[in-house]
C-alpha positions as CSV (number, residue, x, y, z in Angstrom):
1,M,96.9,-10.9,16.1
2,I,95.6,-12.2,12.9
3,Q,92.1,-12.4,14.5
4,R,92.2,-8.8,15.7
5,I,93.1,-7.7,12.3
6,K,90.2,-9.6,10.7
7,L,87.8,-8.2,13.3
8,L,88.9,-4.7,12.7
9,T,88.6,-5.2,8.8
10,I,85.0,-6.4,9.4
11,L,84.1,-3.6,11.6
12,G,85.6,-1.2,9.2
13,V,83.6,-2.5,6.4
14,G,80.4,-2.4,8.4
15,A,81.0,1.1,9.4
16,L,81.6,2.0,5.8
17,L,78.4,0.3,4.7
18,S,76.6,1.8,7.6
19,G,77.7,5.3,6.5
20,C,76.6,4.6,2.9
21,G,73.3,3.5,4.0
22,G,72.8,6.4,6.3
23,E,73.5,8.8,3.5
24,R,70.7,7.2,1.5
25,E,68.2,7.3,4.2
26,S,68.8,11.0,4.7
27,K,67.3,11.8,1.3
28,P,63.5,12.2,1.6
29,P,61.4,10.2,-0.9
30,R,60.1,12.0,-4.0
31,L,56.3,12.4,-3.7
32,E,54.0,12.3,-6.7
33,I,52.0,15.5,-7.1
34,V,48.5,15.5,-8.1
35,Q,47.0,18.8,-9.8
36,G,43.5,20.0,-10.3
37,L,41.8,19.0,-7.2
38,H,39.4,21.0,-5.1
39,V,39.8,21.0,-1.4
40,Q,37.6,22.1,1.5
41,R,38.3,22.9,5.2
42,M,35.7,21.2,7.3
43,Q,33.6,23.5,9.5
44,L,30.7,22.7,11.8
45,Q,27.3,23.5,10.1
46,A,23.7,23.9,11.4
47,V,21.7,20.9,10.2
48,P,18.2,19.8,11.0
49,D,17.8,17.9,14.2
50,E,15.5,15.2,13.0
51,L,13.7,12.2,14.4
52,E,14.0,9.2,12.3
53,A,11.3,6.6,11.8
54,P,11.7,3.5,9.6
55,G,8.6,2.3,7.8
56,T,7.3,0.4,4.6
57,V,5.3,1.9,1.6
58,I,1.8,0.6,1.5
59,A,-1.2,1.3,-0.7
60,A,-3.7,3.7,0.8
61,S,-6.5,1.2,-0.4
62,T,-5.8,-2.6,-0.8
63,A,-8.6,-5.1,-1.4
64,Q,-8.5,-8.9,-0.9
65,V,-10.8,-10.2,-3.8
66,A,-12.5,-13.4,-2.6
67,A,-14.8,-15.9,-4.2
68,R,-18.5,-15.6,-3.1
69,T,-19.7,-19.0,-4.4
70,M,-18.3,-22.3,-5.1
71,G,-17.3,-23.2,-8.6
72,T,-14.4,-24.2,-11.1
73,V,-12.2,-21.6,-12.4
74,V,-12.6,-21.5,-16.3
75,Q,-10.4,-18.3,-17.0
76,V,-8.0,-16.1,-15.2
77,A,-8.1,-12.7,-16.8
78,A,-5.2,-10.9,-14.9
79,R,-1.8,-11.4,-13.6
80,E,0.6,-10.1,-11.2
81,G,1.7,-6.4,-11.9
82,E,-1.1,-5.7,-14.4
83,A,-3.2,-2.6,-14.2
84,V,-7.0,-3.3,-13.9
85,K,-9.9,-1.1,-14.0
86,R,-13.0,-1.1,-11.7
87,G,-15.4,-3.8,-12.9
88,Q,-12.7,-5.5,-15.0
89,L,-13.0,-9.3,-15.1
90,L,-10.4,-11.0,-12.9
91,V,-11.7,-14.7,-12.8
92,Q,-14.6,-16.5,-14.6
93,L,-16.2,-19.5,-12.8
94,D,-18.2,-22.2,-14.6
95,E,-21.6,-20.6,-14.5
96,R,-23.7,-23.4,-16.2
97,E,-25.2,-24.6,-12.8
98,L,-25.7,-21.1,-11.6
99,A,-27.4,-20.2,-14.8
100,A,-29.6,-23.1,-14.5
101,R,-30.6,-22.1,-11.0
102,L,-31.4,-18.7,-12.4
103,R,-33.6,-19.9,-15.4
104,A,-35.5,-22.1,-12.9
105,A,-36.0,-19.1,-10.5
106,Q,-37.1,-16.9,-13.4
107,A,-39.6,-19.7,-14.6
108,G,-41.0,-19.8,-11.2
109,T,-41.5,-16.1,-11.2
110,L,-43.4,-16.3,-14.5
111,S,-45.7,-19.1,-13.1
112,A,-46.3,-17.0,-10.0
113,E,-47.2,-14.0,-12.2
114,A,-49.7,-16.1,-14.1
115,G,-51.1,-17.3,-10.8
116,V,-51.7,-13.8,-9.6
117,G,-53.4,-12.9,-12.9
118,Q,-55.8,-15.9,-12.6
119,A,-56.5,-15.2,-9.0
120,T,-57.3,-11.5,-9.9
121,K,-59.8,-12.7,-12.5
122,T,-61.3,-15.0,-9.9
123,V,-61.7,-12.1,-7.4
124,A,-63.3,-9.9,-10.1
125,A,-65.9,-12.8,-10.9
126,A,-66.5,-13.4,-7.3
127,Q,-67.0,-9.7,-6.7
128,D,-69.5,-9.5,-9.5
129,Q,-71.6,-12.3,-8.0
130,A,-71.3,-10.8,-4.5
131,D,-72.5,-7.6,-5.9
132,V,-75.5,-9.3,-7.6
133,A,-76.4,-11.3,-4.6
134,Q,-76.2,-8.2,-2.2
135,K,-78.5,-6.3,-4.5
136,T,-81.0,-9.2,-4.7
137,Y,-80.8,-9.5,-0.8
138,E,-81.5,-5.8,-0.3
139,R,-84.6,-6.1,-2.6
140,Y,-85.7,-9.1,-0.5
141,V,-85.3,-7.3,2.6
142,Y,-87.7,-4.6,1.3
143,L,-90.2,-7.1,0.1
144,K,-90.0,-9.0,3.5
145,E,-90.9,-5.7,5.2
146,Q,-93.9,-5.4,2.7
147,K,-94.7,-9.1,3.6
148,S,-94.5,-9.7,-0.1
149,V,-92.3,-12.8,0.1
150,S,-92.2,-15.9,2.2
151,A,-89.8,-16.6,4.9
152,Q,-88.5,-19.5,2.9
153,E,-87.7,-17.4,-0.2
154,F,-86.1,-14.7,1.8
155,D,-83.9,-17.3,3.6
156,E,-82.8,-18.7,0.3
157,V,-81.7,-15.3,-1.0
158,A,-79.9,-14.5,2.3
159,A,-78.0,-17.8,2.1
160,R,-77.1,-17.1,-1.5
161,Q,-75.8,-13.6,-0.5
162,Q,-73.6,-15.2,2.4
163,A,-72.3,-17.7,0.0
164,A,-71.4,-15.0,-2.6
165,Q,-69.5,-13.0,0.1
166,A,-67.7,-16.2,1.4
167,A,-66.7,-16.9,-2.1
168,L,-65.4,-13.4,-2.6
169,E,-63.3,-13.7,0.7
170,Q,-61.9,-16.9,-0.6
171,A,-61.0,-15.5,-3.9
172,K,-59.3,-12.5,-2.2
173,A,-57.4,-14.9,0.1
174,G,-56.4,-16.8,-3.0
175,L,-55.0,-13.5,-4.7
176,R,-53.1,-12.6,-1.6
177,Q,-51.5,-16.1,-1.5
178,A,-50.8,-15.8,-5.2
179,Q,-49.2,-12.4,-4.8
180,A,-47.1,-13.6,-1.9
181,G,-46.0,-16.5,-4.1
182,R,-45.0,-13.9,-6.7
183,E,-43.0,-11.8,-4.3
184,Q,-41.2,-14.9,-3.1
185,G,-40.5,-15.9,-6.7
186,Q,-39.1,-12.5,-7.4
187,S,-36.9,-12.6,-4.3
188,E,-35.6,-16.2,-5.3
189,A,-35.0,-14.8,-9.0
190,Q,-33.0,-11.8,-7.6
191,A,-31.1,-14.0,-5.4
192,A,-30.3,-16.4,-8.2
193,E,-29.4,-13.6,-10.5
194,S,-27.0,-12.1,-7.7
195,V,-25.4,-15.5,-7.2
196,A,-25.1,-16.1,-10.9
197,S,-23.2,-12.7,-11.1
198,Y,-20.7,-14.3,-8.5
199,A,-19.3,-16.5,-11.3
200,R,-17.6,-13.3,-12.5
201,V,-15.0,-12.1,-10.1
202,V,-14.1,-8.4,-11.0
203,A,-11.7,-5.7,-9.8
204,P,-13.2,-3.5,-7.0
205,F,-11.5,-0.3,-8.2
206,D,-8.9,1.0,-10.5
207,G,-5.4,-0.4,-9.3
208,R,-2.9,-3.1,-9.8
209,V,-2.7,-6.7,-9.1
210,I,-0.1,-7.6,-6.5
211,R,-0.9,-11.1,-5.8
212,R,-2.8,-14.0,-7.5
213,S,-3.6,-17.4,-5.8
214,V,-5.8,-19.2,-8.5
215,E,-5.2,-20.9,-11.7
216,P,-7.7,-22.3,-14.5
217,G,-9.2,-25.5,-13.3
218,S,-9.0,-24.8,-9.6
219,L,-12.2,-25.4,-7.5
220,V,-12.8,-22.4,-5.4
221,S,-15.2,-21.9,-2.3
222,P,-16.9,-18.9,-0.7
223,G,-14.3,-16.7,1.2
224,M,-11.3,-18.2,-0.7
225,I,-9.0,-15.2,-1.5
226,L,-8.2,-15.1,-5.3
227,F,-6.5,-11.8,-5.9
228,V,-5.1,-8.9,-3.8
229,V,-5.5,-5.4,-5.7
230,E,-4.1,-2.2,-4.6
231,D,-4.8,1.3,-5.4
232,A,-1.9,2.3,-7.3
233,S,-2.9,6.1,-7.4
234,R,-2.2,6.7,-3.7
235,Y,0.6,5.3,-1.5
236,Q,1.5,5.9,2.1
237,L,4.5,5.3,4.2
238,E,3.6,3.4,7.4
239,V,6.2,4.2,10.1
240,T,7.0,3.1,13.7
241,L,7.6,6.1,16.1
242,P,8.9,6.1,19.6
243,A,6.4,7.2,22.2
244,E,8.1,10.5,22.6
245,A,7.2,11.3,19.0
246,L,3.8,12.3,20.1
247,M,5.2,15.6,21.0
248,I,6.6,16.1,17.5
249,A,4.6,14.1,15.0
250,K,0.8,15.0,14.8
251,K,-1.9,14.6,12.1
252,G,-1.0,17.1,9.4
253,T,2.7,17.4,10.3
254,T,5.1,17.4,7.5
255,A,8.0,14.9,7.2
256,R,11.0,14.4,5.0
257,I,10.8,11.1,3.3
258,Q,13.8,8.9,2.0
259,L,13.0,5.9,-0.4
260,D,16.5,4.9,-1.7
261,A,15.2,2.0,-3.6
262,I,13.0,4.4,-5.7
263,T,14.8,7.8,-5.7
264,E,17.7,9.4,-4.1
265,K,16.0,12.6,-3.6
266,S,14.1,13.4,-0.5
267,L,10.2,13.5,-0.8
268,E,7.8,15.4,1.4
269,G,4.7,13.9,2.9
270,K,2.0,14.7,5.6
271,V,1.0,12.6,8.4
272,S,-2.6,11.4,7.6
273,E,-3.2,9.0,10.6
274,I,-1.4,8.5,13.8
275,E,-2.2,6.3,16.8
276,A,-3.4,8.3,20.0
277,G,-1.3,6.2,22.3
278,A,1.8,4.1,22.4
279,D,1.9,0.3,22.7
280,P,2.6,-0.5,26.3
281,A,4.7,-3.3,25.4
282,T,7.0,-1.7,22.7
283,H,6.4,1.9,23.8
284,T,6.0,2.7,19.9
285,L,3.2,3.9,17.8
286,K,2.4,3.9,14.2
287,A,1.6,6.5,11.8
288,R,0.7,6.7,8.1
289,I,2.2,9.5,5.9
290,N,0.7,10.4,2.5
291,L,3.2,10.2,-0.2
292,P,3.5,12.2,-3.5
293,H,3.2,10.5,-6.8
294,E,6.6,9.1,-7.8
295,A,7.5,7.0,-10.8
296,G,8.2,3.4,-9.7
297,M,6.3,3.7,-6.5
298,Q,4.9,0.4,-5.1
299,S,4.1,-1.3,-1.8
300,G,6.6,-3.2,0.3
301,V,9.5,-0.7,-0.3
302,F,11.5,0.3,2.8
303,G,11.8,4.0,3.6
304,R,12.4,6.4,6.4
305,A,10.5,9.5,7.6
306,Y,12.4,12.4,9.2
307,F,10.5,14.7,11.6
308,S,12.4,18.0,12.3
309,H,12.6,19.5,15.6
310,G,15.3,22.3,15.6
311,D,18.9,22.5,14.3
312,R,22.1,21.1,15.7
313,K,25.8,21.6,14.8
314,A,27.5,18.9,12.7
315,L,30.0,18.2,10.2
316,V,28.8,17.2,6.6
317,V,30.7,16.1,3.5
318,A,29.6,16.0,-0.1
319,K,28.6,12.4,-1.2
320,G,31.0,13.0,-4.3
321,A,34.0,13.3,-1.9
322,L,33.6,9.7,-0.4
323,V,35.8,6.9,-1.5
324,N,34.6,3.4,-0.8
325,R,36.8,0.5,-0.1
326,G,34.9,-2.8,0.3
327,Q,32.4,-2.3,3.1
328,L,34.2,0.9,4.3
329,S,33.5,4.6,3.4
330,G,36.3,7.1,3.7
331,I,37.6,10.4,2.4
332,Y,41.1,11.8,1.7
333,V,42.4,14.2,4.4
334,V,45.0,16.5,3.4
335,D,47.7,17.0,6.2
336,A,49.7,20.1,7.0
337,G,52.4,19.0,4.4
338,G,50.0,18.7,1.8
339,V,50.0,14.9,1.5
340,A,46.6,13.1,1.3
341,H,45.6,10.2,3.6
342,W,42.6,8.1,3.3
343,R,40.5,8.1,6.4
344,V,37.6,5.8,7.3
345,L,34.4,7.8,8.3
346,T,31.3,6.8,10.2
347,L,28.5,8.4,8.4
348,G,25.0,9.4,9.6
349,K,22.0,10.9,8.0
350,S,21.6,12.3,4.6
351,V,21.3,16.1,4.3
352,G,20.5,16.8,0.8
353,N,23.5,15.9,-1.4
354,Q,25.7,15.7,1.8
355,L,26.1,13.2,4.6
356,E,26.5,13.8,8.2
357,V,29.9,12.5,9.6
358,L,29.8,11.0,13.0
359,S,33.3,10.2,13.5
360,G,36.7,10.3,11.4
361,L,36.8,14.0,10.8
362,A,37.3,17.1,13.0
363,D,36.5,20.7,12.6
364,G,39.3,22.2,10.5
365,D,40.4,19.2,8.6
366,V,41.1,19.8,5.0
367,V,39.5,17.2,2.5
368,V,39.6,16.4,-1.2
369,L,36.2,17.0,-2.8
370,N,36.8,15.4,-6.1
371,P,38.8,12.4,-5.8
372,E,36.8,10.5,-8.4
373,A,38.6,7.0,-9.2
374,Q,42.1,8.5,-8.4
375,E,44.4,6.7,-5.8
376,L,45.6,9.7,-3.8
377,D,46.7,8.1,-0.6
378,G,50.3,9.3,0.1
379,K,50.4,11.7,-2.8
380,K,51.0,15.4,-2.6
381,I,48.1,17.6,-3.5
382,A,49.1,20.7,-5.4
383,P,47.5,24.0,-4.4
384,G,44.2,24.4,-6.1
385,P,40.6,25.9,-5.8
386,A,39.3,25.5,-2.3
387,E,35.6,25.6,-1.3
388,S,34.2,28.2,1.0
389,G,36.8,30.7,-0.1
390,E,39.6,28.9,1.7
391,K,42.8,27.4,0.2
392,H,45.1,24.9,1.3
393,S,48.9,25.1,0.4
């Protein structure tokens, strides 16, 4: 009997407590209300249907500046990142040996010039003697016909005329040899002068140094790359396209360019070069797109080109409406009761100041446009201005 009374007492207390608890749960929690937010009802929009092609920014002209002779580096006049002008000194090699060779070649040229001068005088003298001998010979021919000279006298004159002609031919041969020596000396001097100029390694055009591989004191040899210089006035985006892009991208085709590392705005470029056929192994082809001048442009920057081929329907959200949590991007969606809930989104391509939504939102969902840094999850959104003429209450 006592045990039954205790049991009834416990059950009664439990029922009383249960009743009290149920009364508390029946009261809905009070939600915090947030004022002054803009909302928008999502609607499918026409967006460009674009073919995306990843690529890398390259300079339209790049030169690998190499040594053309062996020598020791005595001066490095430019560093990475520096702007250079055409003909500006990049590297100075020790030119003493080259200068000595040039002086020797120039001395040889002067000696050859003197030899030509001497040979010219010899030819002139031989010519005078040959002329005198010829006239004498012609007189003796006449006298011989008149039987006024002996055969021995005539033979002596004829022999002197032949000797004078032989001497003239020999003098002319000497002159030709001297002239050939002069030409060879001049060629050697020009070659030595050209080689001596190799001691000065200069910039091939106006541009910027992007790589340097030499230091003072280094011994360089012909063909060794010392600098890489790029033309900083013209850049291109080299992209890789699928084979089917041949139907869309052609020379002169306009493409939308996105270089996030340089600018968030889209640029416009034109295809300047494109391969005529795809690689049979990768089924891709390469194209080069001329880029407009933009501050901070440099080679090696990653970018994307977008080739438009019509429109399609998609949901897009303003970039300012996104709320990032760690590696996830999401947006506040307002339910039918006016309560905001953070929802994870899968985002696609950038469309101006908006991003395409691949998943996470549906047509007709209402989203908060200006959450900024506020924590809105689970809070009631007060009626406020709505985009596109729609309001959410």
